[in-house]
C-alpha positions as CSV (number, residue, x, y, z in Angstrom):
1,M,15.5,-170.9,-76.6
2,S,13.8,-167.7,-77.5
3,T,15.1,-164.5,-75.9
4,T,12.6,-162.7,-73.7
5,T,12.6,-159.8,-71.4
6,I,12.4,-161.0,-67.9
7,T,12.0,-159.1,-64.7
8,K,15.2,-160.3,-63.3
9,T,14.3,-160.3,-59.7
10,F,17.5,-161.7,-58.5
11,V,16.0,-160.5,-55.3
12,G,12.9,-162.5,-56.1
13,Y,14.6,-165.7,-56.9
14,F,16.4,-165.8,-53.7
15,R,13.7,-164.3,-51.4
16,N,11.1,-166.7,-52.8
17,C,13.4,-169.7,-52.6
18,W,15.4,-168.7,-49.6
19,L,15.9,-171.2,-46.8
20,P,17.2,-169.9,-43.5
21,T,20.7,-171.3,-43.8
22,V,21.1,-172.2,-47.5
23,I,22.2,-170.2,-50.5
24,L,21.2,-171.5,-53.9
25,L,22.5,-170.7,-57.3
26,F,20.4,-171.8,-60.3
27,F,22.2,-172.3,-63.5
28,G,21.6,-175.4,-65.6
29,T,20.4,-174.5,-69.1
30,S,19.5,-170.9,-68.3
31,S,21.3,-168.1,-70.3
32,A,19.6,-165.3,-68.3
33,W,22.3,-165.1,-65.6
34,S,24.6,-162.2,-65.7
35,D,28.2,-162.6,-64.7
36,N,27.9,-159.2,-63.0
37,W,24.8,-158.7,-61.0
38,H,26.6,-156.0,-59.0
39,Q,23.7,-154.5,-57.0
40,A,20.2,-155.4,-56.0
41,A,18.7,-153.6,-59.1
42,G,21.0,-155.4,-61.4
43,P,23.3,-154.2,-64.2
44,N,20.7,-152.0,-65.8
45,H,19.5,-150.5,-62.5
46,N,16.0,-151.6,-63.1
47,F,15.8,-155.3,-62.0
48,V,15.5,-156.2,-65.7
49,V,17.9,-158.0,-68.2
50,Q,17.5,-159.7,-71.6
51,G,17.6,-163.5,-71.4
52,S,15.9,-166.8,-71.1
53,A,14.4,-167.5,-67.8
54,P,15.0,-170.9,-66.1
55,S,12.2,-173.2,-67.1
56,F,12.7,-175.7,-64.2
57,F,14.7,-176.3,-61.1
58,S,14.2,-178.4,-58.0
59,V,16.0,-178.1,-54.7
60,S,14.7,-181.4,-53.4
61,T,15.9,-183.4,-56.4
62,N,19.0,-181.2,-57.0
63,K,17.8,-180.4,-60.6
64,N,19.6,-177.4,-62.1
65,I,21.2,-176.5,-58.8
66,L,24.9,-175.7,-59.3
67,W,25.8,-175.7,-55.6
68,R,24.5,-175.0,-52.2
69,T,26.1,-174.1,-48.9
70,A,25.0,-173.4,-45.3
71,L,24.9,-169.8,-44.1
72,P,25.5,-168.8,-40.5
73,N,22.0,-167.3,-40.2
74,T,19.2,-165.8,-42.1
75,G,19.4,-162.7,-44.3
76,Q,17.0,-160.5,-46.3
77,G,19.2,-159.1,-49.0
78,T,20.1,-160.2,-52.5
79,V,23.1,-162.3,-53.5
80,I,25.5,-160.2,-55.6
81,L,27.6,-161.6,-58.5
82,S,30.8,-160.2,-59.9
83,G,32.7,-162.5,-62.2
84,K,33.6,-165.6,-60.2
85,H,32.7,-163.9,-56.9
86,A,29.3,-164.2,-55.0
87,F,28.6,-162.0,-52.0
88,V,25.8,-162.1,-49.4
89,L,25.0,-160.6,-46.0
90,S,23.6,-162.6,-43.1
91,H,23.0,-162.2,-39.5
92,A,25.8,-163.4,-37.3
93,P,25.3,-166.8,-35.7
94,V,23.4,-166.9,-32.4
95,K,24.5,-169.1,-29.5
96,Q,21.4,-168.9,-27.4
97,D,17.7,-168.2,-27.8
98,T,17.2,-164.6,-28.8
99,Q,14.8,-162.5,-30.9
100,T,17.2,-159.5,-31.6
101,G,20.7,-158.8,-32.7
102,S,22.9,-156.1,-34.2
103,L,25.9,-158.0,-35.7
104,C,25.9,-159.1,-39.4
105,V,28.4,-161.2,-41.4
106,G,29.5,-160.4,-44.9
107,Q,30.6,-163.4,-46.9
108,A,32.4,-164.0,-50.2
109,F,32.0,-167.3,-52.1
110,D,33.5,-168.8,-55.2
111,A,30.5,-168.4,-57.6
112,I,31.5,-171.5,-59.5
113,T,32.2,-174.0,-56.7
114,G,30.4,-172.5,-53.7
115,E,33.5,-172.5,-51.6
116,L,33.6,-169.8,-48.9
117,R,36.5,-167.6,-49.6
118,W,36.2,-165.3,-46.6
119,Q,33.8,-163.7,-44.2
120,R,33.9,-160.5,-42.1
121,D,31.9,-159.0,-39.3
122,I,29.7,-156.1,-40.2
123,P,28.9,-154.4,-36.9
124,G,25.9,-152.2,-36.1
125,V,24.8,-150.3,-33.0
126,R,21.1,-150.9,-33.2
127,E,19.6,-154.3,-32.1
128,I,16.6,-155.2,-34.1
129,D,14.4,-158.2,-34.7
130,L,16.1,-161.1,-36.5
131,S,14.2,-162.0,-39.7
132,S,11.8,-159.2,-39.0
133,L,8.6,-159.0,-40.9
134,F,9.3,-155.3,-41.4
135,S,12.9,-155.9,-42.6
136,D,16.0,-156.0,-40.4
137,N,19.7,-155.1,-40.3
138,T,20.4,-157.3,-43.4
139,A,17.8,-155.6,-45.6
140,A,20.5,-153.8,-47.7
141,S,22.1,-156.0,-50.2
142,P,25.9,-155.8,-50.9
143,A,27.0,-153.7,-53.9
144,T,30.2,-153.8,-55.9
145,D,32.0,-151.8,-58.6
146,G,33.9,-154.9,-59.6
147,K,36.9,-154.2,-57.4
148,H,35.4,-153.3,-54.0
149,I,32.5,-154.9,-52.2
150,C,30.4,-152.8,-49.9
151,F,28.3,-154.4,-47.1
152,V,25.8,-152.2,-45.3
153,N,24.4,-153.0,-41.9
154,V,21.4,-150.7,-41.7
155,G,21.9,-150.9,-37.9
156,G,24.8,-148.5,-38.3
157,S,27.8,-149.2,-40.6
158,I,29.2,-149.5,-44.1
159,Q,32.2,-151.8,-44.4
160,T,34.0,-152.0,-47.7
161,F,36.6,-154.6,-48.7
162,D,38.6,-155.6,-51.8
163,F,37.9,-159.0,-53.3
164,D,40.5,-160.6,-51.1
165,G,38.7,-159.5,-48.0
166,K,41.1,-156.7,-47.0
167,Q,39.2,-153.7,-45.5
168,V,39.5,-150.5,-47.6
169,W,37.2,-148.2,-45.6
170,S,34.4,-148.1,-43.1
171,Y,31.7,-145.6,-42.0
172,A,29.6,-145.8,-38.8
173,W,26.5,-143.9,-37.6
174,T,23.7,-144.1,-35.1
175,P,20.4,-144.7,-36.8
176,F,17.4,-142.6,-35.8
177,G,15.0,-145.0,-34.0
178,R,11.7,-143.8,-35.4
179,H,11.4,-146.6,-37.9
180,H,13.3,-149.7,-38.7
181,S,12.0,-150.8,-42.1
182,R,14.5,-150.0,-44.9
183,Q,13.5,-150.6,-48.5
184,H,16.1,-148.6,-50.3
185,E,18.8,-150.8,-51.8
186,P,22.4,-149.4,-52.1
187,L,23.1,-148.0,-55.6
188,I,26.4,-148.1,-57.4
189,F,27.3,-146.1,-60.5
190,D,30.7,-144.6,-61.5
191,D,32.5,-144.0,-58.2
192,H,29.3,-143.5,-56.2
193,L,27.8,-145.7,-53.5
194,V,24.4,-144.2,-52.7
195,V,22.6,-145.2,-49.4
196,V,19.9,-143.7,-47.3
197,Q,20.4,-142.8,-43.7
198,T,20.6,-139.8,-41.3
199,P,23.5,-137.6,-42.3
200,H,24.8,-137.3,-38.7
201,Q,27.2,-139.7,-37.1
202,D,26.9,-138.2,-33.6
203,L,23.2,-138.9,-32.7
204,P,23.0,-140.1,-29.0
205,L,22.4,-143.7,-28.5
206,N,19.2,-143.1,-26.6
207,L,17.6,-142.1,-30.0
208,L,17.7,-145.7,-31.0
209,D,14.6,-146.0,-28.8
210,K,11.5,-145.5,-30.8
211,G,9.7,-143.7,-28.0
212,K,12.4,-141.2,-27.5
213,A,12.8,-140.7,-31.2
214,R,9.1,-140.0,-31.7
215,S,9.3,-136.8,-29.7
216,L,11.7,-135.4,-32.3
217,D,9.7,-136.2,-35.4
218,A,9.2,-132.5,-36.4
219,N,13.0,-131.7,-36.5
220,P,14.5,-132.0,-40.0
221,R,17.9,-132.8,-38.4
222,Y,16.7,-136.4,-38.0
223,W,15.4,-136.9,-41.5
224,T,17.0,-139.6,-43.7
225,H,18.5,-138.5,-47.0
226,L,20.2,-140.2,-49.9
227,Q,24.0,-139.9,-49.5
228,S,26.8,-140.7,-51.8
229,F,30.2,-142.1,-50.7
230,N,33.2,-142.6,-52.9
231,V,33.4,-146.4,-53.4
232,K,37.2,-146.3,-53.4
233,T,37.9,-144.0,-50.5
234,G,34.7,-143.8,-48.4
235,K,34.7,-140.0,-48.6
236,R,31.1,-138.7,-48.5
237,Q,30.5,-136.8,-51.7
238,W,27.1,-135.4,-51.2
239,V,23.9,-135.4,-49.1
240,A,20.7,-135.0,-51.1
241,E,18.8,-131.8,-50.5
242,A,15.5,-133.7,-50.5
243,G,14.6,-136.1,-47.7
244,T,13.9,-139.8,-48.5
245,S,11.5,-141.8,-46.4
246,I,13.2,-145.1,-45.4
247,H,10.3,-147.1,-46.8
248,S,11.0,-145.7,-50.3
249,T,12.8,-147.7,-53.0
250,S,14.9,-145.1,-54.9
251,L,15.6,-145.7,-58.6
252,F,18.6,-144.7,-60.7
253,G,18.6,-143.8,-64.4
254,H,19.6,-141.2,-67.0
255,L,17.6,-138.3,-68.4
256,A,17.4,-137.7,-72.1
257,N,20.4,-135.3,-71.9
258,G,22.5,-138.0,-70.3
259,Q,22.3,-136.6,-66.8
260,A,22.4,-139.3,-64.1
261,A,19.5,-139.0,-61.7
262,I,17.7,-140.7,-58.9
263,L,14.0,-140.8,-58.3
264,T,13.2,-140.8,-54.6
265,G,10.1,-140.2,-52.5
266,R,8.5,-139.4,-49.1
267,G,5.3,-140.5,-47.6
268,G,3.3,-143.7,-47.2
269,G,2.3,-145.5,-44.1
270,H,3.5,-145.1,-40.5
271,N,3.8,-141.3,-40.8
272,P,7.4,-140.9,-42.0
273,L,9.2,-137.8,-40.9
274,E,10.3,-136.3,-44.2
275,K,8.2,-133.6,-45.7
276,P,6.5,-132.6,-48.0
277,Y,5.2,-136.0,-49.0
278,G,5.8,-136.6,-52.7
279,L,8.6,-137.2,-55.2
280,S,12.0,-135.7,-56.0
281,L,14.3,-136.2,-58.9
282,V,17.9,-135.8,-57.6
283,N,21.0,-135.0,-59.6
284,A,23.1,-138.1,-59.0
285,D,26.3,-136.2,-59.4
286,N,25.8,-133.7,-56.6
287,G,22.6,-134.5,-54.7
288,K,20.7,-131.3,-55.7
289,S,17.1,-131.5,-56.5
290,I,16.2,-131.3,-60.2
291,W,12.6,-131.0,-59.3
292,N,10.3,-131.7,-56.3
293,K,6.6,-132.7,-56.6
294,A,4.4,-132.7,-53.5
């Protein structure tokens, strides 16, 4: 088969083919799969790899489906691969009719057999629509450095484990309730885990309410920013100078001089808080702005 450049939407494969309680891995004759799709943006940080795309698969006839397994509930993130490990975040099971929830479940599977190795609760403080049209607490995909797996419940916590399921560190915060759509995916490079959230852990719980939060729109204290945590220890390494609207999808890359950088933005629909609307290029080593463009 010829080698082509494919937009490796590992996100797309699973979101387009996602069934509420089923995870699917498509292998068969494809050579496009990476053993290490360690974050939503993939190994090259741009959703792109070199390879041959699967030419055909069928769920109903089990064609080119390696395995399938039931999940406890729906989820909106990407399945993450690291060697023989597959990780995914789902909403926790519900035992009665409900439209909202805050608890998520992080799961680790054997990527070859589909066997569930372990699962852990990933708590949050903000209840939000389950399977929301505007994204929900499962919107952030897991991310791994090959030794640690980080699950982010955008309703208020990061939980990091080793590959045996032992917790290494955790971080909790109260989200600012002005918006609930989160498009930024966690980024991992070197020892950095980069997420976007308010930099304060001590916001009062009443600010989870959209109406109460709206009255504080003009206060920069409640802006969301890119933040870096040490993957191994959980220590926060920096908070970006520039704000990042939660609807933005920030992208990681390197400048011509080798400097690691993150392109992020502010603006768009629903009147996001962070100003001025525009773009910022952030030094990925320290969070300082290389440039800002309004």
